[in-house]
C-alpha positions in Angstrom: 163.0 54.9 82.3 166.1 54.6 84.6 166.2 56.9 87.4 169.0 59.7 87.0 170.5 58.3 90.2 171.8 55.5 87.9 172.3 57.8 84.9 174.4 60.4 86.6 177.8 58.9 86.1 180.0 61.0 84.1 181.9 63.2 86.5 183.6 62.2 89.7 185.2 64.9 91.9 187.7 63.9 94.5 188.5 66.5 97.1 190.9 65.9 99.9 191.6 68.5 102.4 195.3 69.0 102.0 195.3 68.9 98.2 195.1 71.8 95.9 193.1 69.9 93.3 190.1 67.9 92.6 190.1 64.8 90.5 187.5 64.9 87.8 186.5 61.7 86.2 184.6 61.2 82.9 182.8 57.9 82.3 181.8 56.7 78.9 178.2 55.7 79.5 175.5 57.2 81.9 175.0 53.5 83.2 178.7 53.2 84.4 178.2 54.5 87.9 177.9 50.8 89.4 181.2 50.1 87.7 182.8 53.1 89.3 181.6 52.1 92.8 182.7 48.6 92.2 186.2 49.7 91.2 186.4 52.0 94.4 185.5 49.1 96.7 187.8 46.6 95.1 191.0 48.6 94.8 192.2 49.7 98.2 190.2 52.9 98.4 188.6 53.7 101.8 184.9 53.5 100.7 183.9 54.7 104.1 185.4 58.1 103.4 183.8 58.4 100.0 180.5 60.2 99.5 178.8 60.7 96.0 176.7 63.6 95.0 174.9 63.9 91.8 175.3 67.1 89.8 171.9 66.8 88.2 169.0 65.1 89.8 165.7 64.2 87.9 164.0 67.4 88.8 167.0 69.6 87.8 167.4 67.6 84.6 163.6 68.1 83.7 163.8 71.7 84.5 166.4 72.5 82.0 165.3 70.0 79.3 161.9 71.8 79.4 163.4 75.2 79.2 165.5 74.5 76.1 163.0 72.2 74.3 164.8 69.0 75.1 168.1 68.2 76.5 171.1 70.0 74.9 174.5 68.3 74.4 175.9 70.1 77.6 172.8 69.1 79.6 173.1 65.6 78.4 176.8 65.5 79.6 175.9 67.1 82.9 173.2 64.7 83.6 175.9 62.0 83.8 178.1 63.8 86.5 178.7 62.6 89.9 181.0 64.1 92.6 183.1 61.8 94.7 184.2 63.5 97.9 186.7 62.1 100.4 186.6 63.1 103.9 189.9 64.4 105.4 192.7 61.9 106.2 193.6 61.1 109.8 196.4 63.7 110.6 198.5 60.9 112.0 198.4 59.1 108.7 201.5 59.1 106.5 199.4 59.2 103.2 199.9 62.2 101.0 196.7 63.6 99.6 197.8 64.7 96.2 199.8 61.4 95.7 196.6 59.5 96.4 194.7 61.6 93.8 197.5 60.9 91.2 197.3 57.2 92.1 193.6 57.1 91.6 193.9 59.2 88.4 196.4 56.8 86.9 194.3 53.7 87.7 191.1 55.3 86.4 192.7 56.2 83.0 193.4 52.5 82.4 189.8 51.5 82.9 187.8 50.8 79.6 184.7 52.9 80.8 186.7 56.0 81.9 187.3 58.4 79.0 189.0 61.2 81.2 190.5 61.8 84.6 192.0 65.2 85.2 193.2 67.3 88.2 191.2 70.5 88.6 192.5 73.5 90.7 190.4 74.4 93.7 188.4 77.7 93.2 189.1 81.0 94.9 187.9 84.6 94.9 189.1 86.8 92.0 190.1 89.8 94.1 193.1 91.7 94.9 194.2 92.4 98.6 194.1 96.1 99.5 195.5 98.0 102.5 192.6 98.4 105.0 194.2 101.1 107.0 191.6 103.9 107.0 188.8 102.8 109.2 186.1 105.1 110.6 183.8 104.1 113.4 180.6 106.0 114.2 177.1 105.5 115.3 175.2 106.7 112.3 176.2 105.5 108.9 177.1 108.4 106.6 176.2 108.5 102.9 179.1 107.4 100.8 177.7 107.9 97.2 180.4 110.5 96.4 183.0 107.8 96.7 181.1 105.8 94.0 182.7 107.4 91.0 181.8 104.4 88.9 178.1 105.5 89.0 178.9 108.7 87.0 180.1 109.5 83.5 182.2 109.6 81.7 184.8 107.6 83.7 182.1 105.4 85.2 179.1 103.7 83.8 176.6 106.7 83.5 174.1 105.0 85.7 171.9 108.0 86.2 170.8 107.6 82.5 169.1 104.3 83.2 167.9 105.4 86.8 165.8 108.1 85.1 163.8 105.5 83.1 160.8 103.3 84.1 162.2 100.0 85.5 165.7 101.3 85.4 166.6 100.5 88.9 166.4 96.8 88.4 163.0 96.1 89.9 162.0 93.6 87.3 165.2 91.5 87.5 166.8 88.9 89.8 170.5 88.7 90.2 172.3 85.7 91.5 176.1 85.5 92.7 178.0 82.2 92.5 180.8 82.1 95.2 181.3 81.4 98.9 179.3 83.6 101.3 177.4 86.9 101.8 176.0 89.3 104.5 172.5 89.4 103.2 171.4 91.0 106.6 173.6 94.0 105.8 171.7 97.3 106.6 172.1 98.4 103.0 170.5 95.2 101.5 167.3 95.2 103.6 165.0 95.9 100.6 166.8 93.4 98.2 165.3 90.1 99.6 168.7 88.4 99.7 169.1 84.9 100.4 171.1 81.7 99.7 169.4 79.2 97.4 172.1 76.5 97.4 175.1 75.3 99.4 176.6 76.2 102.7 178.3 79.6 103.0 182.0 79.7 104.1 183.4 81.2 107.3 182.7 84.7 108.7 185.9 86.2 107.2 185.0 84.9 103.7 181.6 86.7 103.6 183.1 90.1 102.8 183.8 89.2 99.1 180.3 88.2 98.2 178.9 91.1 100.3 180.9 93.6 98.4 179.8 92.1 95.1 176.2 92.3 96.0 176.5 95.9 97.2 177.8 97.2 93.9 174.7 95.7 92.1 171.9 95.9 94.7 172.6 98.1 97.7 169.5 100.1 98.5 168.9 103.6 97.3 168.5 105.4 100.7 170.0 108.2 102.7 173.1 106.3 104.0 175.8 103.9 102.8 176.2 103.3 99.1 173.7 102.9 96.2 173.8 99.9 93.9 173.9 100.1 90.0 170.5 98.2 90.1 169.3 99.1 93.7 165.8 97.6 93.5 166.9 94.3 91.9 166.4 91.1 94.0 169.8 89.6 95.0 170.4 85.9 95.6 173.5 83.6 96.3 174.4 80.1 95.3 177.4 78.8 97.3 179.8 76.4 95.7 180.7 74.7 99.0 178.6 72.4 101.1 178.5 71.6 104.8 181.8 69.6 104.4 183.3 72.6 102.5 183.7 70.5 99.4 183.6 72.7 96.3 181.1 71.9 93.5 181.1 74.6 91.0 179.0 73.0 88.3 176.1 72.2 90.8 176.2 75.8 92.2 175.9 77.1 88.7 173.0 74.8 87.9 171.2 75.7 91.2 171.7 79.3 90.4 170.3 79.0 86.9 167.3 77.0 88.2 166.6 79.8 90.9 166.1 82.6 88.3 164.2 83.2 85.1 165.3 83.8 81.4 166.7 87.2 81.1 167.9 87.4 84.8 171.6 87.9 85.6 174.1 85.5 87.1 177.7 86.3 88.2 180.6 83.7 88.4 182.8 85.3 91.1 185.4 82.5 91.1 188.9 81.9 89.6 191.4 79.0 89.8 195.0 78.3 88.5 195.2 77.1 85.0 197.8 75.4 82.9 200.4 78.0 83.2 199.8 78.4 87.0 198.1 81.7 86.4 194.5 82.1 87.9 191.9 82.0 85.0 188.2 82.0 84.3 186.3 78.8 85.4 185.1 77.8 81.9 188.5 76.3 81.0 187.5 73.1 82.9 185.1 70.9 80.9 182.6 70.3 83.8 182.3 74.1 84.5 182.0 74.8 80.8 178.9 72.5 80.4 177.2 74.0 83.4 177.7 77.6 82.1 176.4 76.4 78.7 173.2 75.0 80.2 172.7 78.2 82.1 173.0 80.5 79.1 170.9 78.1 76.9 168.2 78.5 79.5 168.3 82.3 78.8 170.3 83.4 81.8 172.8 86.1 81.2 176.1 84.9 82.8 179.0 87.3 83.6 182.2 85.4 84.5 185.2 87.0 86.0 188.2 86.7 83.5 190.5 86.4 86.5 193.6 88.1 88.0 196.4 86.1 86.6 197.8 88.4 83.9 197.0 85.5 81.5 196.8 85.9 77.9 193.8 83.7 76.8 195.1 83.7 73.2 198.2 81.9 74.3 198.9 78.4 72.7 198.9 77.0 76.2 195.0 77.0 76.2 194.8 75.1 72.9 195.7 72.0 74.8 193.6 70.4 77.5 195.0 69.4 80.9 196.4 65.9 81.4 193.4 63.5 81.3 191.0 66.0 79.7 188.3 64.4 77.5 189.5 63.8 73.9 186.7 66.1 72.5 187.6 69.0 74.7 188.1 72.3 72.9 189.6 75.6 73.9 186.7 77.9 75.2 188.8 80.9 74.9 188.7 80.4 71.1 184.9 80.8 70.5 185.2 79.5 67.0 185.8 76.1 68.7 183.6 76.4 71.9 181.4 79.0 73.4 179.7 78.7 76.8 177.7 81.8 76.1 179.0 83.5 79.1 180.4 87.1 79.1 184.0 87.4 80.2 184.8 90.5 82.3 188.3 92.0 82.6 189.5 94.7 85.0 190.3 98.2 84.1 191.5 101.4 85.8 189.2 103.4 87.9 188.3 107.0 86.9 188.7 108.4 83.4 191.4 105.9 82.3 190.3 102.7 80.6 193.6 101.0 80.7 194.0 97.4 81.6 195.1 96.8 85.2 198.4 94.8 85.4 196.8 91.7 86.8 193.7 91.3 84.6 193.6 88.4 82.2 193.1 89.4 78.6 192.6 88.1 75.1 190.0 88.0 72.3 187.4 86.2 74.4 187.3 89.0 77.0 184.2 90.9 76.1 184.1 93.9 78.3 185.7 95.5 81.4 184.7 97.2 84.6 186.5 99.1 87.4 189.0 96.8 89.0 190.2 99.1 91.8 188.9 101.8 94.2 185.3 100.5 94.2 183.1 101.5 97.1 180.6 99.0 98.3 179.5 97.2 101.4 181.6 94.7 103.4 185.2 94.4 104.6 185.0 97.6 106.9 188.1 99.5 105.6 185.9 102.6 105.0 183.5 102.3 107.8 182.4 99.9 110.6 179.5 101.3 112.4 179.6 101.0 116.2 182.1 98.4 117.2 184.2 96.2 114.8 182.1 93.1 114.5 178.9 94.4 113.3 179.4 93.2 109.6 176.0 94.4 108.8 177.4 97.9 109.0 180.7 97.3 107.1 181.6 99.4 104.1 184.7 99.5 101.8 186.1 101.9 99.2 188.9 99.5 97.9 187.1 96.5 96.5 189.2 95.4 93.4 190.2 92.9 90.9 187.9 91.2 88.4 185.8 90.7 91.5 184.7 94.2 91.5 184.8 94.6 87.7 182.2 91.9 87.1 179.4 93.2 89.3 180.0 96.7 87.8 179.1 95.3 84.4 176.4 92.9 85.8 174.7 95.8 87.6 174.4 97.8 84.4 172.8 95.0 82.5 170.4 94.1 85.4 169.2 97.8 85.3 169.1 97.8 81.6 167.1 94.5 81.2 164.7 95.8 83.9 164.0 98.7 81.7 163.6 96.6 78.6 161.0 94.3 80.4 158.7 97.3 80.7 158.2 97.2 76.8 160.3 100.3 76.3 162.1 98.8 73.3 160.0 98.1 70.2 160.1 94.4 69.2 162.2 93.3 72.2 160.7 92.0 75.3 163.9 90.5 76.8 167.6 90.7 76.1 169.2 87.4 75.4 172.7 86.4 76.4 173.8 86.9 72.8 172.0 90.3 72.7 173.9 91.4 75.7 177.3 90.3 74.6 176.8 92.1 71.2 175.7 95.3 72.9 178.7 95.3 75.2 181.1 94.7 72.5 179.9 97.4 70.1 179.1 100.2 72.6 180.9 101.8 75.5 184.2 103.7 76.0 187.1 102.1 74.0 189.9 100.5 76.0 193.2 102.4 76.0 196.2 100.5 74.7 194.0 97.7 73.4 196.8 95.2 72.4 195.9 93.3 75.6 192.2 93.2 75.1 189.8 93.6 78.0 187.1 95.2 75.9 185.2 98.4 76.1 183.8 100.0 79.4 180.0 100.1 79.4 178.1 103.2 79.1 174.4 103.0 80.0 173.5 106.0 77.9 175.1 104.4 74.8 173.3 101.1 75.7 170.0 102.8 75.9 170.5 104.6 72.6 171.7 101.5 70.9 168.3 99.7 71.9 166.2 102.8 71.0 167.7 103.0 67.5 166.7 99.4 66.6 
């Protein structure tokens, strides 16, 4: 049997430091990698700048093939992906990065073994910038639970209902966040066993986003700071950048799915500009879609930020693939055509209102919404910074926002619910599947106000518990 080193040949991702895009290349057959290498070396491309990273190695392929009783269609496609990264150009060079990408794209599309070559927007955090003007410094961290309105009912998620039940604080579940960086050494995460399982986290200033996400879910239940929705869950991170800062979203998703078990929870805290120039959910791009499909097929419950672009996922713009997309691509926002199995999360108002916030993406594929504003958590430091302003392990915020905050709100609810289910509390149900969770979230919860731009219901844990007990 050929090694996967020679089989992994479907996807090539070209990242150049000054460009806003990646070039993704689809090859017809798994054995076409040598042809790709030969083309690069013979056609005026600087091969010394090119490095190739496989999306799926033998171990990863076998892991998922075994978990789903043989390789699925998405896994088979992922097993043929390779990322081709280019080191930055010399600043003195007159070459233009995007022009170089477009030149390569044009040439690749003429090759008989290339079936697709498309430009893919670089990923970013799905957050909304707030005014960090109310900073309080002190020696002893106060308790900020009163600022966490999302823990309560009816405007929040009625978290007390699940915390009162055995396993209801998340102790039986792992949660993994896919993005750029975290402060796992934060004082309010000490009991969460946080660690990075893949990739190289980004710079110091970019840690706050992931830190705030993890705090909403897993901040410890103690006498200071904030309390997570699933405060006893184990929290992990999978970073989509490597030591060269090249993004590899599909590989970070696979690494995340490999690090957890069926029934555990994954968050995709990334967005990128789509075909209308609006930031959208990551599953629009075929390589990301297949990675998400592999994750959900393995039993992982994946929550994906819908994005902050005020985009209508039911727009005809999403019925067409981008230039150079594979011929068999289908619109993932029309689930009758393609379904990754992920749960799309929109952003609603804080407090009692369940209206869509102006920036949240919307449409029939958006399953559920969480608070998209005024969310208290760890990180950033606009609420509290401890003693001094560089102790990020004591930073707190009360203004985390966007689908960035909405997604962990919902994810935390399901982490706590799943942990309770794992105790055997639900007759005939040992584990909630991704399909179970999507169905539960769509048929329970507080209805969205003004639902013509759909972001779905707001979860209510008491309703979720009762729905499971009534089975």
